[in-house]
PAPA-444898 format. One line per 4 residues: number of its first residue (from 1); their letters; for each residue x, y negated, z of N, C-alpha, C. Coordinates in nm, 2 decimals, decimal comma, always signed. Atoms other than C-alpha are relative to their C-alpha. Last residue first. Layout:
NUM> a> X:Y:Z:X:Y:Z:X:Y:Z  ...
This chain:
130> xxxx> -0,11:+0,05:-0,08:+1,06:-2,26:-0,93:+0,13:+0,00:-0,07  -0,04:+0,14:+0,04:+0,80:-2,21:-1,20:+0,11:-0,06:+0,08  -0,06:-0,01:+0,14:+0,78:-1,83:-1,17:+0,05:-0,14:-0,04  -0,13:-0,06:-0,02:+0,71:-1,86:-0,79:+0,08:+0,00:-0,13
126> xxxx> -0,08:+0,10:-0,07:+0,43:-2,11:-0,86:+0,14:+0,06:+0,02  -0,03:+0,10:+0,09:+0,28:-1,87:-1,12:+0,10:-0,10:+0,07  -0,10:-0,06:+0,10:+0,30:-1,58:-0,88:+0,04:-0,11:-0,10  -0,13:-0,02:-0,06:+0,14:-1,79:-0,60:+0,10:+0,06:-0,09
122> xxxx> -0,06:+0,13:-0,02:-0,14:-1,91:-0,83:+0,14:+0,01:+0,06  -0,03:+0,05:+0,13:-0,22:-1,55:-0,95:+0,08:-0,14:+0,02  -0,12:-0,07:+0,06:-0,20:-1,41:-0,60:+0,04:-0,06:-0,13  -0,12:+0,04:-0,08:-0,43:-1,69:-0,47:+0,12:+0,08:-0,05
118> xxxx> -0,04:+0,13:+0,03:-0,68:-1,63:-0,75:+0,13:-0,05:+0,07  +0,03:+0,09:-0,11:-0,70:-1,26:-0,70:+0,06:-0,13:-0,03  -0,11:+0,05:-0,09:-0,70:-1,08:-1,03:-0,05:-0,08:+0,12  +0,02:+0,15:-0,03:-0,97:-0,87:-1,20:+0,11:-0,04:+0,10
114> xxxx> +0,13:+0,07:+0,00:-0,76:-0,77:-1,37:-0,09:+0,10:+0,07  +0,12:-0,07:+0,05:-0,42:-0,65:-1,26:-0,12:-0,08:-0,01  +0,12:+0,01:-0,09:-0,11:-0,86:-1,23:-0,11:+0,07:-0,06  +0,11:-0,06:+0,07:+0,23:-0,77:-1,39:-0,12:+0,00:+0,10
110> xxxx> +0,10:-0,07:-0,08:+0,52:-0,99:-1,27:-0,11:+0,06:-0,10  +0,00:+0,04:-0,14:+0,83:-1,17:-1,38:-0,09:+0,09:+0,08  +0,14:+0,02:-0,06:+0,89:-0,99:-1,70:+0,01:-0,04:+0,14  -0,02:+0,06:-0,13:+1,26:-1,02:-1,82:-0,14:-0,04:+0,06
106> xxxx> +0,05:+0,14:+0,01:+1,16:-0,96:-2,19:+0,01:-0,06:+0,14  -0,03:+0,07:+0,13:+1,34:-0,63:-2,28:-0,05:-0,15:+0,00  -0,14:-0,01:+0,04:+1,36:-0,47:-1,93:+0,03:-0,09:-0,12  -0,09:+0,04:-0,11:+1,04:-0,58:-1,77:+0,14:+0,00:-0,04
102> xxxx> +0,00:+0,15:+0,00:+0,86:-0,57:-2,11:+0,08:-0,05:+0,12  -0,08:+0,06:+0,12:+0,97:-0,21:-2,16:+0,00:-0,15:+0,01  -0,14:-0,02:-0,02:+0,86:-0,10:-1,81:+0,08:-0,07:-0,11  -0,04:+0,09:-0,11:+0,52:-0,26:-1,85:+0,15:+0,01:+0,02
98> xxxx> +0,01:+0,13:+0,06:+0,47:-0,08:-2,19:+0,05:-0,11:+0,11  -0,12:+0,01:+0,08:+0,59:+0,25:-2,03:+0,01:-0,14:-0,07  -0,12:+0,02:-0,08:+0,33:+0,21:-1,76:+0,13:-0,02:-0,08  -0,07:-0,13:-0,02:+0,05:+0,16:-2,01:+0,13:-0,03:+0,08
94> xxxx> -0,13:-0,01:+0,07:-0,14:-0,16:-1,95:+0,05:+0,14:+0,02  -0,03:-0,14:+0,04:-0,51:-0,13:-1,86:+0,13:+0,01:-0,08  +0,09:-0,09:-0,06:-0,68:-0,43:-1,69:+0,05:+0,14:-0,03  +0,06:-0,11:+0,08:-0,40:-0,66:-1,76:-0,09:+0,08:+0,08
90> xxxx> +0,13:-0,01:-0,07:-0,23:-0,99:-1,68:-0,08:+0,11:-0,07  +0,10:-0,09:+0,07:+0,14:-0,98:-1,78:-0,12:+0,01:+0,08  +0,08:-0,08:-0,09:+0,36:-1,27:-1,66:-0,10:+0,08:-0,08  +0,11:-0,08:+0,05:+0,65:-1,42:-1,85:-0,07:+0,08:+0,10
86> xxxx> +0,04:-0,10:-0,11:+0,88:-1,71:-1,76:-0,12:+0,08:-0,06  +0,14:+0,00:-0,05:+1,01:-1,89:-2,07:-0,03:+0,12:+0,09  +0,02:+0,07:-0,13:+1,39:-1,92:-2,08:-0,15:-0,01:+0,05  -0,02:-0,08:-0,12:+1,44:-1,65:-2,34:-0,02:-0,07:+0,13
82> xxxx> +0,01:+0,10:-0,11:+1,26:-1,85:-2,62:+0,03:+0,08:+0,13  -0,01:+0,14:+0,05:+1,32:-1,67:-2,95:+0,01:-0,10:+0,11  -0,11:+0,00:+0,10:+1,40:-1,31:-2,83:+0,02:-0,15:-0,05  -0,12:+0,00:-0,07:+1,18:-1,36:-2,52:+0,12:-0,01:-0,10
78> xxxx> -0,02:+0,13:-0,06:+0,88:-1,46:-2,73:+0,14:-0,01:+0,06  -0,02:+0,09:+0,11:+0,91:-1,14:-2,94:+0,03:-0,14:+0,05  -0,14:-0,04:+0,04:+0,94:-0,93:-2,61:+0,04:-0,10:-0,12  -0,09:+0,06:-0,10:+0,63:-1,11:-2,48:+0,15:+0,03:-0,03
74> xxxx> +0,01:+0,15:+0,00:+0,43:-1,04:-2,79:+0,11:-0,06:+0,09  -0,07:+0,04:+0,12:+0,54:-0,67:-2,80:+0,01:-0,15:-0,02  -0,14:-0,03:-0,02:+0,43:-0,63:-2,44:+0,09:-0,04:-0,12  -0,07:+0,10:-0,09:+0,11:-0,82:-2,49:+0,14:+0,03:+0,02
70> xxxx> +0,03:-0,02:-0,15:-0,02:-0,61:-2,78:+0,09:-0,09:+0,08  -0,12:-0,02:-0,08:+0,00:-0,75:-3,14:-0,04:+0,02:+0,15  -0,13:+0,04:+0,07:-0,31:-0,70:-3,35:+0,11:+0,03:+0,09  +0,00:-0,05:+0,14:-0,62:-0,68:-3,12:+0,13:-0,05:-0,07
66> xxxx> +0,06:+0,10:+0,09:-0,53:-0,74:-2,76:+0,00:+0,06:-0,14  +0,08:-0,07:+0,11:-0,46:-0,50:-2,47:-0,07:-0,11:-0,08  -0,08:-0,11:+0,07:-0,17:-0,66:-2,27:-0,08:+0,05:-0,12  +0,07:-0,13:-0,01:-0,31:-1,00:-2,16:+0,09:+0,10:-0,07
62> xxxx> +0,06:-0,07:+0,11:-0,06:-1,28:-2,13:-0,07:+0,13:+0,03  +0,08:-0,10:-0,07:+0,04:-1,55:-1,88:-0,07:+0,07:-0,12  +0,11:-0,06:+0,08:+0,32:-1,75:-2,04:-0,06:+0,10:+0,09  +0,05:-0,13:-0,05:+0,54:-1,99:-1,84:-0,11:+0,04:-0,10
58> xxxx> -0,07:-0,06:-0,11:+0,77:-2,29:-1,90:-0,04:+0,14:+0,03  +0,09:-0,10:-0,06:+0,66:-2,40:-2,25:+0,08:+0,07:+0,11  -0,07:-0,12:-0,05:+0,87:-2,71:-2,31:-0,10:+0,09:+0,07  +0,07:-0,05:-0,12:+0,69:-2,97:-2,52:+0,07:+0,13:+0,04
54> xxxx> -0,07:+0,04:-0,13:+0,93:-3,16:-2,75:-0,07:+0,05:+0,12  +0,05:+0,13:-0,04:+0,70:-3,14:-3,06:+0,06:-0,05:+0,14  -0,04:+0,10:+0,10:+0,90:-2,86:-3,22:-0,04:-0,14:+0,04  -0,15:+0,01:-0,01:+0,87:-2,66:-2,90:+0,05:-0,11:-0,10
50> xxxx> -0,04:+0,08:-0,12:+0,50:-2,73:-2,89:+0,15:-0,02:+0,01  +0,04:+0,14:+0,02:+0,45:-2,62:-3,25:+0,04:-0,09:+0,12  -0,09:+0,07:+0,10:+0,66:-2,31:-3,20:-0,04:-0,14:-0,02  -0,13:+0,01:-0,06:+0,47:-2,21:-2,88:+0,10:-0,07:-0,09
46> xxxx> +0,01:+0,11:-0,10:+0,14:-2,28:-3,04:+0,13:-0,02:+0,06  +0,00:+0,13:+0,08:+0,23:-2,06:-3,35:-0,01:-0,12:+0,10  -0,14:+0,02:+0,05:+0,34:-1,78:-3,11:+0,00:-0,13:-0,08  -0,09:+0,04:-0,10:+0,01:-1,81:-2,92:+0,14:-0,03:-0,05
42> xxxx> +0,03:+0,14:-0,03:-0,20:-1,79:-3,23:+0,09:-0,06:+0,11  -0,04:+0,08:+0,11:-0,02:-1,47:-3,33:-0,03:-0,15:+0,02  -0,15:+0,02:-0,01:-0,04:-1,32:-2,98:+0,04:-0,09:-0,12  -0,08:-0,11:+0,06:-0,42:-1,38:-2,99:+0,15:-0,03:+0,02
38> xxxx> +0,08:-0,13:+0,00:-0,69:-1,58:-2,82:+0,07:+0,11:-0,06  +0,00:-0,06:+0,13:-0,47:-1,88:-2,72:-0,08:+0,13:+0,01  +0,07:-0,13:+0,00:-0,49:-2,12:-2,43:+0,00:+0,05:-0,15  +0,03:-0,04:+0,13:-0,27:-2,43:-2,34:-0,06:+0,15:+0,00
34> xxxx> +0,05:-0,14:+0,00:-0,24:-2,61:-2,01:-0,05:+0,03:-0,14  +0,10:-0,01:+0,11:-0,01:-2,92:-2,00:-0,05:+0,15:-0,01  -0,04:-0,07:+0,12:+0,16:-2,92:-1,66:-0,11:-0,01:-0,11  -0,14:-0,02:+0,01:+0,17:-3,14:-1,35:+0,04:+0,06:-0,14
30> xxxx> -0,07:+0,13:-0,01:-0,17:-3,30:-1,32:+0,15:+0,02:-0,03  +0,03:+0,09:+0,11:-0,35:-2,99:-1,45:+0,07:-0,13:+0,00  -0,11:+0,05:+0,08:-0,17:-2,75:-1,22:-0,03:-0,11:-0,10  -0,13:+0,00:-0,06:-0,38:-2,62:-0,93:+0,11:-0,07:-0,08
26> xxxx> +0,01:+0,03:-0,14:-0,75:-2,68:-1,01:+0,14:-0,03:+0,06  +0,03:+0,15:-0,01:-0,68:-2,68:-1,38:+0,00:-0,05:+0,14  -0,12:+0,07:+0,02:-0,52:-2,33:-1,34:-0,02:-0,16:+0,00  -0,09:-0,02:-0,11:-0,83:-2,18:-1,18:+0,13:-0,08:-0,02
22> xxxx> +0,06:+0,06:-0,12:-1,08:-2,32:-1,43:+0,10:+0,00:+0,12  +0,00:+0,14:+0,02:-0,86:-2,24:-1,73:-0,05:-0,07:+0,12  -0,14:+0,05:-0,02:-0,79:-1,89:-1,61:+0,00:-0,15:-0,01  -0,04:-0,01:-0,14:-1,16:-1,83:-1,57:+0,14:-0,05:+0,03
18> xxxx> +0,07:+0,10:-0,07:-1,23:-1,97:-1,92:+0,03:+0,01:+0,15  -0,07:+0,13:+0,02:-0,95:-1,76:-2,07:-0,07:-0,11:+0,08  -0,12:+0,00:-0,08:-1,10:-1,45:-1,91:+0,07:-0,13:-0,02  +0,04:+0,01:-0,15:-1,45:-1,53:-2,04:+0,13:+0,00:+0,09
14> xxxx> +0,03:+0,14:-0,04:-1,30:-1,60:-2,39:-0,04:-0,02:+0,15  +0,14:+0,02:-0,06:-1,16:-1,25:-2,41:-0,02:-0,14:+0,04  +0,10:+0,00:+0,10:-0,86:-1,22:-2,65:-0,15:-0,01:+0,05  +0,09:-0,11:-0,02:-0,62:-1,33:-2,39:-0,10:-0,01:-0,11
10> xxxx> +0,03:-0,07:+0,13:-0,31:-1,56:-2,40:-0,09:+0,12:+0,04  +0,08:-0,12:-0,03:-0,25:-1,83:-2,14:-0,04:+0,06:-0,13  +0,09:-0,06:+0,10:+0,02:-2,09:-2,19:-0,06:+0,13:+0,04  +0,03:-0,14:-0,03:+0,17:-2,32:-1,93:-0,09:+0,05:-0,11
6> xxxx> +0,13:-0,06:+0,02:+0,33:-2,65:-2,05:+0,00:+0,15:+0,06  -0,02:-0,14:-0,03:+0,60:-2,90:-1,97:-0,14:+0,06:-0,01  +0,11:-0,07:-0,06:+0,62:-3,24:-2,13:+0,03:+0,14:+0,03  +0,12:-0,03:+0,09:+0,94:-3,41:-2,21:-0,10:+0,07:+0,09
2> xx> +0,10:+0,10:-0,01:+1,28:-3,40:-2,03:-0,12:+0,04:-0,09  +0,06:+0,03:+0,14:+1,49:-3,10:-1,97:-0,11:-0,10:+0,02
């Protein structure tokens, strides 16, 4: 597929998004457009806008516990509309049944715990982008 390629991070905590932004810029900013959203609703709008604009979202890194839509529901909704997007859950406190559901219903690549290890995060993202 031609056009730009993007990675989207979703978390309701600005501090987490800033850490992700710093780490992802170091490794991916020359290759992928990096996008950040503070809610599942904002993220879904971004995905649809990018898709309409010819930007291919390749991977989503999402928090689980967010106000409004939780990460598992969000990733399942994304999977229904955009099944090709690789999905990673980043969480401090996801319920096991939520993780199981997103593995089955949204083809979850991985679930990483907060605080995460930068090398694990980057290696997981690279594996998902292959």
